[in-house]
py3Dmol code that shows the C-alpha trace and the ligand (Angstrom):
import py3Dmol

protein = """\
ATOM      1  CA  MET A   1      -1.692 -17.964  12.693  1.00  0.00           C
ATOM      2  CA  ILE A   2      -2.880 -16.463   9.392  1.00  0.00           C
ATOM      3  CA  ARG A   3      -6.306 -17.627   8.265  1.00  0.00           C
ATOM      4  CA  PHE A   4      -7.840 -17.163   4.819  1.00  0.00           C
ATOM      5  CA  GLU A   5     -11.590 -17.232   4.216  1.00  0.00           C
ATOM      6  CA  PRO A   6     -13.509 -16.790   0.959  1.00  0.00           C
ATOM      7  CA  LEU A   7     -15.049 -13.390   0.314  1.00  0.00           C
ATOM      8  CA  ASP A   8     -18.653 -13.115  -0.800  1.00  0.00           C
ATOM      9  CA  GLY A   9     -17.885 -13.082  -4.526  1.00  0.00           C
ATOM     10  CA  PRO A  10     -16.118 -14.882  -7.349  1.00  0.00           C
ATOM     11  CA  PHE A  11     -12.589 -14.326  -6.041  1.00  0.00           C
ATOM     12  CA  GLY A  12     -10.524 -12.909  -3.172  1.00  0.00           C
ATOM     13  CA  ARG A  13      -9.893 -13.905   0.433  1.00  0.00           C
ATOM     14  CA  ALA A  14     -10.492 -12.255   3.813  1.00  0.00           C
ATOM     15  CA  VAL A  15      -7.429 -12.562   6.048  1.00  0.00           C
ATOM     16  CA  GLN A  16      -7.512 -12.918   9.831  1.00  0.00           C
ATOM     17  CA  GLY A  17      -4.581 -13.154  12.199  1.00  0.00           C
ATOM     18  CA  VAL A  18      -2.371 -10.430  10.732  1.00  0.00           C
ATOM     19  CA  ASP A  19      -1.400  -7.346  12.748  1.00  0.00           C
ATOM     20  CA  LEU A  20       0.348  -4.759  10.590  1.00  0.00           C
ATOM     21  CA  SER A  21       1.258  -2.665  13.636  1.00  0.00           C
ATOM     22  CA  ALA A  22       3.481  -5.559  14.799  1.00  0.00           C
ATOM     23  CA  GLY A  23       4.840  -6.117  11.281  1.00  0.00           C
ATOM     24  CA  ILE A  24       5.015  -9.242   9.146  1.00  0.00           C
ATOM     25  CA  ASP A  25       8.075 -11.470   8.943  1.00  0.00           C
ATOM     26  CA  GLU A  26       9.273 -13.043   5.700  1.00  0.00           C
ATOM     27  CA  GLU A  27       7.416 -16.294   6.274  1.00  0.00           C
ATOM     28  CA  GLY A  28       4.180 -14.418   6.860  1.00  0.00           C
ATOM     29  CA  PHE A  29       4.795 -12.215   3.849  1.00  0.00           C
ATOM     30  CA  LEU A  30       5.393 -15.213   1.595  1.00  0.00           C
ATOM     31  CA  ALA A  31       2.125 -16.781   2.800  1.00  0.00           C
ATOM     32  CA  LEU A  32       0.276 -13.539   2.065  1.00  0.00           C
ATOM     33  CA  SER A  33       1.889 -12.956  -1.320  1.00  0.00           C
ATOM     34  CA  GLN A  34       1.311 -16.522  -2.502  1.00  0.00           C
ATOM     35  CA  ALA A  35      -2.335 -16.125  -1.505  1.00  0.00           C
ATOM     36  CA  LEU A  36      -2.525 -12.801  -3.334  1.00  0.00           C
ATOM     37  CA  TYR A  37      -1.069 -14.211  -6.551  1.00  0.00           C
ATOM     38  CA  ARG A  38      -3.558 -17.056  -6.359  1.00  0.00           C
ATOM     39  CA  HIS A  39      -6.690 -15.159  -5.301  1.00  0.00           C
ATOM     40  CA  ARG A  40      -5.976 -11.628  -6.758  1.00  0.00           C
ATOM     41  CA  LEU A  41      -7.404  -9.835  -3.706  1.00  0.00           C
ATOM     42  CA  LEU A  42      -6.844 -10.037   0.044  1.00  0.00           C
ATOM     43  CA  VAL A  43      -8.714  -8.076   2.711  1.00  0.00           C
ATOM     44  CA  LEU A  44      -6.739  -7.917   5.962  1.00  0.00           C
ATOM     45  CA  LYS A  45      -9.310  -7.457   8.708  1.00  0.00           C
ATOM     46  CA  ASP A  46      -9.190  -5.387  11.912  1.00  0.00           C
ATOM     47  CA  GLN A  47      -6.020  -3.362  11.297  1.00  0.00           C
ATOM     48  CA  THR A  48      -5.219  -0.499  13.675  1.00  0.00           C
ATOM     49  CA  CYS A  49      -1.733   0.563  12.550  1.00  0.00           C
ATOM     50  CA  GLY A  50      -0.602   4.097  11.766  1.00  0.00           C
ATOM     51  CA  LYS A  51       0.948   5.471   8.601  1.00  0.00           C
ATOM     52  CA  ASP A  52       4.514   4.328   9.306  1.00  0.00           C
ATOM     53  CA  ALA A  53       3.610   0.681   9.891  1.00  0.00           C
ATOM     54  CA  TYR A  54       1.268   0.745   6.889  1.00  0.00           C
ATOM     55  CA  LEU A  55       4.051   2.130   4.732  1.00  0.00           C
ATOM     56  CA  ARG A  56       6.436  -0.555   6.009  1.00  0.00           C
ATOM     57  CA  PHE A  57       3.915  -3.148   4.882  1.00  0.00           C
ATOM     58  CA  GLY A  58       3.541  -1.410   1.519  1.00  0.00           C
ATOM     59  CA  ARG A  59       7.294  -1.443   0.971  1.00  0.00           C
ATOM     60  CA  GLN A  60       7.369  -5.219   1.457  1.00  0.00           C
ATOM     61  CA  TRP A  61       5.371  -5.446  -1.784  1.00  0.00           C
ATOM     62  CA  GLY A  62       7.509  -3.150  -3.895  1.00  0.00           C
ATOM     63  CA  ILE A  63       8.547   0.450  -4.409  1.00  0.00           C
ATOM     64  CA  PRO A  64       5.770   2.928  -3.566  1.00  0.00           C
ATOM     65  CA  ILE A  65       4.718   5.051  -6.506  1.00  0.00           C
ATOM     66  CA  GLN A  66       4.319   8.767  -5.920  1.00  0.00           C
ATOM     67  CA  HIS A  67       1.214   9.854  -7.802  1.00  0.00           C
ATOM     68  CA  VAL A  68       1.616  11.991 -10.925  1.00  0.00           C
ATOM     69  CA  ILE A  69      -0.737  14.538  -9.341  1.00  0.00           C
ATOM     70  CA  ASP A  70       1.814  15.762  -6.853  1.00  0.00           C
ATOM     71  CA  THR A  71      -0.699  17.942  -4.995  1.00  0.00           C
ATOM     72  CA  ALA A  72      -2.621  14.782  -4.071  1.00  0.00           C
ATOM     73  CA  ARG A  73       0.234  13.231  -2.134  1.00  0.00           C
ATOM     74  CA  MET A  74      -0.201  13.218   1.646  1.00  0.00           C
ATOM     75  CA  PRO A  75       1.832  15.966   3.337  1.00  0.00           C
ATOM     76  CA  GLY A  76       4.818  14.334   5.040  1.00  0.00           C
ATOM     77  CA  TYR A  77       3.959  10.989   3.421  1.00  0.00           C
ATOM     78  CA  PRO A  78       4.298  11.442  -0.347  1.00  0.00           C
ATOM     79  CA  ASP A  79       3.990   7.676  -0.894  1.00  0.00           C
ATOM     80  CA  LEU A  80       0.462   7.763   0.563  1.00  0.00           C
ATOM     81  CA  LEU A  81      -2.666   9.124  -1.048  1.00  0.00           C
ATOM     82  CA  GLU A  82      -5.907   9.995   0.704  1.00  0.00           C
ATOM     83  CA  VAL A  83      -8.819   8.582  -1.259  1.00  0.00           C
ATOM     84  CA  GLY A  84     -12.442   9.385  -0.524  1.00  0.00           C
ATOM     85  CA  ASN A  85     -14.641  12.421   0.040  1.00  0.00           C
ATOM     86  CA  VAL A  86     -13.162  14.102   3.122  1.00  0.00           C
ATOM     87  CA  THR A  87      -9.883  15.607   1.937  1.00  0.00           C
ATOM     88  CA  ARG A  88     -10.657  19.267   1.359  1.00  0.00           C
ATOM     89  CA  ARG A  89      -7.352  19.904  -0.359  1.00  0.00           C
ATOM     90  CA  TRP A  90      -8.404  17.966  -3.445  1.00  0.00           C
ATOM     91  CA  ARG A  91     -11.926  16.804  -2.662  1.00  0.00           C
ATOM     92  CA  MET A  92     -13.402  17.699  -6.020  1.00  0.00           C
ATOM     93  CA  TYR A  93     -10.908  15.408  -7.633  1.00  0.00           C
ATOM     94  CA  SER A  94     -10.489  12.616  -5.127  1.00  0.00           C
ATOM     95  CA  ARG A  95     -14.166  12.062  -4.440  1.00  0.00           C
ATOM     96  CA  ASN A  96     -14.901  10.484  -7.812  1.00  0.00           C
ATOM     97  CA  THR A  97     -11.584  10.215  -9.550  1.00  0.00           C
ATOM     98  CA  ALA A  98     -11.637   6.442  -9.784  1.00  0.00           C
ATOM     99  CA  VAL A  99     -15.242   5.633 -10.639  1.00  0.00           C
ATOM    100  CA  PHE A 100     -14.332   4.184 -14.039  1.00  0.00           C
ATOM    101  CA  TRP A 101     -12.736   0.770 -14.593  1.00  0.00           C
ATOM    102  CA  HIS A 102      -8.981   1.092 -14.637  1.00  0.00           C
ATOM    103  CA  THR A 103      -5.641  -0.415 -13.666  1.00  0.00           C
ATOM    104  CA  ASP A 104      -3.415   1.739 -11.480  1.00  0.00           C
ATOM    105  CA  GLN A 105      -0.366   3.217 -13.181  1.00  0.00           C
ATOM    106  CA  SER A 106      -1.030   1.473 -16.503  1.00  0.00           C
ATOM    107  CA  TYR A 107      -0.217   4.901 -17.954  1.00  0.00           C
ATOM    108  CA  GLU A 108       3.376   4.553 -16.753  1.00  0.00           C
ATOM    109  CA  ALA A 109       6.134   2.441 -18.318  1.00  0.00           C
ATOM    110  CA  ASP A 110       6.865   0.676 -15.022  1.00  0.00           C
ATOM    111  CA  VAL A 111       3.374  -0.373 -13.996  1.00  0.00           C
ATOM    112  CA  ALA A 112       1.921  -0.928 -10.535  1.00  0.00           C
ATOM    113  CA  THR A 113       2.131  -4.492  -9.282  1.00  0.00           C
ATOM    114  CA  ALA A 114       0.075  -4.128  -6.106  1.00  0.00           C
ATOM    115  CA  THR A 115      -2.328  -1.544  -4.750  1.00  0.00           C
ATOM    116  CA  MET A 116      -3.675  -1.332  -1.237  1.00  0.00           C
ATOM    117  CA  LEU A 117      -6.406   0.722   0.440  1.00  0.00           C
ATOM    118  CA  TYR A 118      -6.675   1.051   4.221  1.00  0.00           C
ATOM    119  CA  ALA A 119     -10.193   1.953   5.344  1.00  0.00           C
ATOM    120  CA  ARG A 120     -10.107   4.726   7.975  1.00  0.00           C
ATOM    121  CA  LYS A 121     -13.642   6.123   7.585  1.00  0.00           C
ATOM    122  CA  VAL A 122     -16.453   4.167   5.982  1.00  0.00           C
ATOM    123  CA  PRO A 123     -19.899   5.466   4.999  1.00  0.00           C
ATOM    124  CA  ASP A 124     -23.025   3.652   6.173  1.00  0.00           C
ATOM    125  CA  LEU A 125     -24.071   3.215   2.555  1.00  0.00           C
ATOM    126  CA  GLY A 126     -21.981   2.802  -0.602  1.00  0.00           C
ATOM    127  CA  GLY A 127     -18.292   3.575  -0.888  1.00  0.00           C
ATOM    128  CA  GLU A 128     -17.342   0.118  -2.082  1.00  0.00           C
ATOM    129  CA  THR A 129     -14.474  -0.795  -4.388  1.00  0.00           C
ATOM    130  CA  ARG A 130     -15.373  -3.074  -7.299  1.00  0.00           C
ATOM    131  CA  LEU A 131     -12.659  -5.402  -8.505  1.00  0.00           C
ATOM    132  CA  LEU A 132     -12.566  -7.509 -11.615  1.00  0.00           C
ATOM    133  CA  ASP A 133     -10.620 -10.746 -12.150  1.00  0.00           C
ATOM    134  CA  MET A 134      -8.875 -10.224 -15.505  1.00  0.00           C
ATOM    135  CA  LYS A 135      -7.436 -13.733 -15.535  1.00  0.00           C
ATOM    136  CA  ALA A 136     -10.895 -15.281 -15.400  1.00  0.00           C
ATOM    137  CA  ALA A 137     -12.039 -12.886 -18.122  1.00  0.00           C
ATOM    138  CA  TYR A 138      -9.013 -13.739 -20.278  1.00  0.00           C
ATOM    139  CA  ASP A 139      -9.451 -17.481 -19.766  1.00  0.00           C
ATOM    140  CA  ASP A 140     -13.038 -17.207 -21.043  1.00  0.00           C
ATOM    141  CA  LEU A 141     -12.054 -15.551 -24.345  1.00  0.00           C
ATOM    142  CA  ASP A 142     -12.443 -17.864 -27.319  1.00  0.00           C
ATOM    143  CA  GLN A 143      -9.404 -19.068 -29.231  1.00  0.00           C
ATOM    144  CA  ASP A 144     -10.090 -16.757 -32.189  1.00  0.00           C
ATOM    145  CA  MET A 145     -10.014 -13.671 -29.983  1.00  0.00           C
ATOM    146  CA  ARG A 146      -6.947 -14.867 -28.090  1.00  0.00           C
ATOM    147  CA  GLY A 147      -5.142 -15.372 -31.399  1.00  0.00           C
ATOM    148  CA  GLN A 148      -6.249 -11.939 -32.584  1.00  0.00           C
ATOM    149  CA  ILE A 149      -4.944 -10.041 -29.564  1.00  0.00           C
ATOM    150  CA  ASP A 150      -1.763 -12.008 -28.866  1.00  0.00           C
ATOM    151  CA  GLY A 151       1.262  -9.838 -29.575  1.00  0.00           C
ATOM    152  CA  LEU A 152      -0.689  -6.563 -29.832  1.00  0.00           C
ATOM    153  CA  LEU A 153       0.551  -3.509 -27.956  1.00  0.00           C
ATOM    154  CA  ALA A 154      -2.020  -1.216 -26.375  1.00  0.00           C
ATOM    155  CA  ILE A 155      -1.235   2.482 -26.006  1.00  0.00           C
ATOM    156  CA  HIS A 156      -2.025   4.084 -22.644  1.00  0.00           C
ATOM    157  CA  TYR A 157      -2.279   7.656 -21.494  1.00  0.00           C
ATOM    158  CA  TYR A 158      -3.393   9.295 -18.257  1.00  0.00           C
ATOM    159  CA  GLY A 159      -6.824  10.806 -18.836  1.00  0.00           C
ATOM    160  CA  ALA A 160      -7.575   8.768 -21.960  1.00  0.00           C
ATOM    161  CA  THR A 161     -10.937   7.814 -20.498  1.00  0.00           C
ATOM    162  CA  ALA A 162     -12.232  11.390 -20.506  1.00  0.00           C
ATOM    163  CA  GLY A 163     -15.575  11.558 -22.234  1.00  0.00           C
ATOM    164  CA  ARG A 164     -15.515   7.941 -23.416  1.00  0.00           C
ATOM    165  CA  ASP A 165     -18.692   5.861 -23.089  1.00  0.00           C
ATOM    166  CA  GLY A 166     -20.189   8.465 -20.765  1.00  0.00           C
ATOM    167  CA  GLU A 167     -17.413   8.016 -18.211  1.00  0.00           C
ATOM    168  CA  PRO A 168     -16.477  11.056 -16.126  1.00  0.00           C
ATOM    169  CA  PRO A 169     -13.221  12.800 -16.970  1.00  0.00           C
ATOM    170  CA  THR A 170     -10.154  12.399 -14.808  1.00  0.00           C
ATOM    171  CA  GLN A 171      -8.392  15.381 -13.315  1.00  0.00           C
ATOM    172  CA  GLN A 172      -6.571  17.459 -15.914  1.00  0.00           C
ATOM    173  CA  LEU A 173      -2.818  17.333 -15.527  1.00  0.00           C
ATOM    174  CA  THR A 174      -0.711  20.445 -15.551  1.00  0.00           C
ATOM    175  CA  GLU A 175       1.845  20.695 -18.357  1.00  0.00           C
ATOM    176  CA  ALA A 176       4.620  19.785 -15.925  1.00  0.00           C
ATOM    177  CA  GLN A 177       2.718  16.740 -14.651  1.00  0.00           C
ATOM    178  CA  ALA A 178       1.811  15.591 -18.173  1.00  0.00           C
ATOM    179  CA  ALA A 179       5.465  15.801 -19.188  1.00  0.00           C
ATOM    180  CA  THR A 180       6.271  13.080 -16.647  1.00  0.00           C
ATOM    181  CA  VAL A 181       3.727  10.611 -18.085  1.00  0.00           C
ATOM    182  CA  PRO A 182       3.956  10.519 -21.895  1.00  0.00           C
ATOM    183  CA  PRO A 183       1.946   7.803 -23.692  1.00  0.00           C
ATOM    184  CA  VAL A 184       3.328   4.281 -23.176  1.00  0.00           C
ATOM    185  CA  SER A 185       2.603   0.873 -24.677  1.00  0.00           C
ATOM    186  CA  HIS A 186       1.989  -2.418 -22.891  1.00  0.00           C
ATOM    187  CA  PRO A 187       1.177  -5.843 -24.306  1.00  0.00           C
ATOM    188  CA  LEU A 188      -2.559  -6.397 -24.424  1.00  0.00           C
ATOM    189  CA  VAL A 189      -1.827  -9.894 -23.129  1.00  0.00           C
ATOM    190  CA  ARG A 190       0.852  -9.384 -20.544  1.00  0.00           C
ATOM    191  CA  ALA A 191       2.876 -11.806 -18.411  1.00  0.00           C
ATOM    192  CA  HIS A 192       2.709 -11.383 -14.638  1.00  0.00           C
ATOM    193  CA  SER A 193       6.078 -10.272 -13.273  1.00  0.00           C
ATOM    194  CA  VAL A 194       6.174 -12.961 -10.562  1.00  0.00           C
ATOM    195  CA  THR A 195       3.993 -15.865 -11.705  1.00  0.00           C
ATOM    196  CA  GLY A 196       4.463 -15.452 -15.460  1.00  0.00           C
ATOM    197  CA  GLU A 197       0.720 -16.025 -15.984  1.00  0.00           C
ATOM    198  CA  ARG A 198      -0.550 -14.363 -19.144  1.00  0.00           C
ATOM    199  CA  VAL A 199      -3.534 -12.118 -18.700  1.00  0.00           C
ATOM    200  CA  LEU A 200      -5.509  -9.446 -20.490  1.00  0.00           C
ATOM    201  CA  TYR A 201      -4.078  -6.196 -19.168  1.00  0.00           C
ATOM    202  CA  ALA A 202      -5.638  -2.793 -18.478  1.00  0.00           C
ATOM    203  CA  VAL A 203      -8.272  -2.563 -21.202  1.00  0.00           C
ATOM    204  CA  GLY A 204     -10.184   0.038 -19.174  1.00  0.00           C
ATOM    205  CA  GLY A 205      -9.320   3.595 -18.286  1.00  0.00           C
ATOM    206  CA  THR A 206      -6.054   4.467 -19.873  1.00  0.00           C
ATOM    207  CA  ALA A 207      -6.063   2.309 -23.040  1.00  0.00           C
ATOM    208  CA  PHE A 208      -6.921   4.342 -26.119  1.00  0.00           C
ATOM    209  CA  GLY A 209      -5.184   2.755 -29.087  1.00  0.00           C
ATOM    210  CA  ILE A 210      -3.359  -0.240 -30.502  1.00  0.00           C
ATOM    211  CA  GLU A 211       0.021   0.152 -32.147  1.00  0.00           C
ATOM    212  CA  GLY A 212      -0.226  -0.209 -35.944  1.00  0.00           C
ATOM    213  CA  MET A 213      -4.042  -0.443 -35.963  1.00  0.00           C
ATOM    214  CA  PRO A 214      -6.425   2.186 -37.382  1.00  0.00           C
ATOM    215  CA  ASN A 215      -8.149   4.122 -34.599  1.00  0.00           C
ATOM    216  CA  ALA A 216     -11.653   2.910 -35.419  1.00  0.00           C
ATOM    217  CA  ASP A 217     -10.561  -0.732 -35.340  1.00  0.00           C
ATOM    218  CA  ALA A 218      -8.607  -0.243 -32.107  1.00  0.00           C
ATOM    219  CA  ASP A 219     -11.586   1.514 -30.485  1.00  0.00           C
ATOM    220  CA  ALA A 220     -13.884  -1.335 -31.487  1.00  0.00           C
ATOM    221  CA  LEU A 221     -11.496  -4.010 -30.233  1.00  0.00           C
ATOM    222  CA  LEU A 222     -10.843  -2.292 -26.898  1.00  0.00           C
ATOM    223  CA  ARG A 223     -14.554  -1.633 -26.405  1.00  0.00           C
ATOM    224  CA  SER A 224     -15.393  -5.257 -27.102  1.00  0.00           C
ATOM    225  CA  LEU A 225     -12.742  -6.479 -24.663  1.00  0.00           C
ATOM    226  CA  ARG A 226     -13.951  -4.033 -21.992  1.00  0.00           C
ATOM    227  CA  THR A 227     -17.535  -5.176 -22.476  1.00  0.00           C
ATOM    228  CA  HIS A 228     -16.455  -8.793 -22.152  1.00  0.00           C
ATOM    229  CA  CYS A 229     -14.528  -8.099 -18.928  1.00  0.00           C
ATOM    230  CA  ILE A 230     -17.144  -5.978 -17.201  1.00  0.00           C
ATOM    231  CA  GLN A 231     -19.551  -8.774 -16.431  1.00  0.00           C
ATOM    232  CA  ASP A 232     -20.913  -9.515 -12.965  1.00  0.00           C
ATOM    233  CA  ARG A 233     -19.414 -12.998 -12.949  1.00  0.00           C
ATOM    234  CA  TYR A 234     -15.900 -11.518 -12.850  1.00  0.00           C
ATOM    235  CA  VAL A 235     -16.658  -8.763 -10.333  1.00  0.00           C
ATOM    236  CA  TYR A 236     -16.469  -8.598  -6.545  1.00  0.00           C
ATOM    237  CA  ALA A 237     -17.680  -5.437  -4.773  1.00  0.00           C
ATOM    238  CA  HIS A 238     -15.976  -4.889  -1.425  1.00  0.00           C
ATOM    239  CA  GLN A 239     -17.968  -3.053   1.207  1.00  0.00           C
ATOM    240  CA  TYR A 240     -15.370  -1.827   3.688  1.00  0.00           C
ATOM    241  CA  GLU A 241     -15.345  -2.040   7.438  1.00  0.00           C
ATOM    242  CA  VAL A 242     -13.072   0.354   9.322  1.00  0.00           C
ATOM    243  CA  GLY A 243      -9.678  -1.352   9.685  1.00  0.00           C
ATOM    244  CA  ASP A 244      -9.855  -3.290   6.425  1.00  0.00           C
ATOM    245  CA  VAL A 245      -6.690  -3.247   4.337  1.00  0.00           C
ATOM    246  CA  ALA A 246      -7.638  -4.404   0.846  1.00  0.00           C
ATOM    247  CA  ILE A 247      -4.682  -5.336  -1.341  1.00  0.00           C
ATOM    248  CA  TRP A 248      -4.987  -6.487  -4.920  1.00  0.00           C
ATOM    249  CA  ASP A 249      -2.732  -7.872  -7.590  1.00  0.00           C
ATOM    250  CA  THR A 250      -2.792  -4.899  -9.926  1.00  0.00           C
ATOM    251  CA  GLN A 251      -1.446  -6.901 -12.869  1.00  0.00           C
ATOM    252  CA  MET A 252      -4.385  -9.329 -12.721  1.00  0.00           C
ATOM    253  CA  THR A 253      -7.312  -7.027 -11.980  1.00  0.00           C
ATOM    254  CA  MET A 254      -9.145  -3.860 -12.892  1.00  0.00           C
ATOM    255  CA  HIS A 255     -11.105  -1.872 -10.345  1.00  0.00           C
ATOM    256  CA  CYS A 256     -13.377   1.111  -9.887  1.00  0.00           C
ATOM    257  CA  ALA A 257     -14.806   3.053  -6.975  1.00  0.00           C
ATOM    258  CA  ALA A 258     -18.497   3.561  -6.340  1.00  0.00           C
ATOM    259  CA  PRO A 259     -19.471   7.224  -6.892  1.00  0.00           C
ATOM    260  CA  MET A 260     -19.746   9.304  -3.707  1.00  0.00           C
ATOM    261  CA  ASP A 261     -21.391  12.601  -2.816  1.00  0.00           C
ATOM    262  CA  ASP A 262     -19.710  15.127  -0.587  1.00  0.00           C
ATOM    263  CA  PRO A 263     -20.072  14.156   3.092  1.00  0.00           C
ATOM    264  CA  ASP A 264     -23.268  15.268   4.764  1.00  0.00           C
ATOM    265  CA  GLY A 265     -23.273  14.352   8.425  1.00  0.00           C
ATOM    266  CA  PRO A 266     -22.388  11.197  10.345  1.00  0.00           C
ATOM    267  CA  GLY A 267     -22.000   8.007   8.345  1.00  0.00           C
ATOM    268  CA  THR A 268     -21.329   9.721   5.031  1.00  0.00           C
ATOM    269  CA  GLU A 269     -17.545  10.070   5.130  1.00  0.00           C
ATOM    270  CA  ARG A 270     -15.198   7.819   3.165  1.00  0.00           C
ATOM    271  CA  LEU A 271     -11.457   7.926   3.758  1.00  0.00           C
ATOM    272  CA  LEU A 272      -8.941   5.334   2.647  1.00  0.00           C
ATOM    273  CA  TRP A 273      -5.163   5.508   2.572  1.00  0.00           C
ATOM    274  CA  ARG A 274      -3.788   4.230  -0.700  1.00  0.00           C
ATOM    275  CA  ILE A 275      -0.371   2.805  -1.504  1.00  0.00           C
ATOM    276  CA  SER A 276       0.478   1.613  -4.978  1.00  0.00           C
ATOM    277  CA  VAL A 277       3.796  -0.107  -5.622  1.00  0.00           C
ATOM    278  CA  ARG A 278       5.832  -1.288  -8.571  1.00  0.00           C
ATOM    279  CA  GLY A 279       8.461  -3.990  -8.953  1.00  0.00           C
ATOM    280  CA  VAL A 280       8.913  -7.411  -7.431  1.00  0.00           C
ATOM    281  CA  PRO A 281       8.695  -7.802  -3.624  1.00  0.00           C
ATOM    282  CA  ASP A 282      12.099  -7.889  -1.922  1.00  0.00           C
ATOM    283  CA  ALA A 283      11.399 -11.390  -0.632  1.00  0.00           C
ATOM    284  CA  TYR A 284      11.115 -12.627  -4.245  1.00  0.00           C
ATOM    285  CA  ALA A 285      14.052 -10.552  -5.500  1.00  0.00           C
ATOM    286  CA  ARG A 286      16.228 -12.165  -2.805  1.00  0.00           C
ATOM    287  CA  LYS A 287      15.024 -15.639  -3.744  1.00  0.00           C
ATOM    288  CA  ARG A 288      15.788 -14.951  -7.415  1.00  0.00           C
ATOM    289  CA  ALA A 289      19.242 -13.612  -6.596  1.00  0.00           C
ATOM    290  CA  ALA A 290      19.997 -16.707  -4.517  1.00  0.00           C
ATOM    291  CA  ALA A 291      18.796 -19.106  -7.250  1.00  0.00           C
TER     292      ALA A 291
END
"""
ligand_1 = """\
1
FE2
Fe -7.263 3.001 -8.762
"""
view = py3Dmol.view(width=600, height=400)
view.addModel(protein, "pdb")
view.setStyle({"model": 0}, {"cartoon": {"style": "trace"}})
view.addModel(ligand_1, "xyz")
view.setStyle({"model": 1}, {"stick": {}})
view.zoomTo()
view.show()
């Protein structure tokens, strides 16, 4: 029996009664996905599964996205990414790569629709993920602003955040990597691919311009929207316990990681396995095909 309980914040639900190592049938998946689309964030408690079962779960949500930084993909599991401060192979990058507000894969044409992090090692202090409810932020915009931004296309690029507003730069891409992610445009107010809800999309991180708008005006508009969104009343900070699988509706949220130092003894390591997917879950694609 799946049970949902409020998290200690403005949105999201903790989920008990799910065992990813045993797998989730279609009925269970529909219950989870409907809850996700309603609450934006689920935290599945007490998971013990390995990579294969976790990946099976990830694939129920969509097609896993292999990260543009190919060296960051997990050996043998290119659909998984190790996030945190323990992976020597790319520690300098992974430790603080996501400390700015962003939306995963908003720099790609086919954006991420769900992202999940599976907590394997959790520090005693810090290491939380902050998530922001973009629907609540959009709903609070006044009518003038909504009218102003409706129909605008924002331009996104990996690394656009570098140096902006004091944010740390993202990892530089090689020429070959950059060639796979040219700038793309997405509606500033974008419809959710399953629910159709309209929401302010990805104004952090990758957004750096508005089609047809002078740069200074676009900068000012994006900065004002970011400032509006990044308010405590829209934010939940999740402090992980080992075994948590946090999954969020990437189309309806932004998120950022708390900055971490390199590990220094017991209780200072942070390791999460990340899967980010695109597309509509199979269960919904089948329902659409049958309709
Ligand atoms: Fe992220």
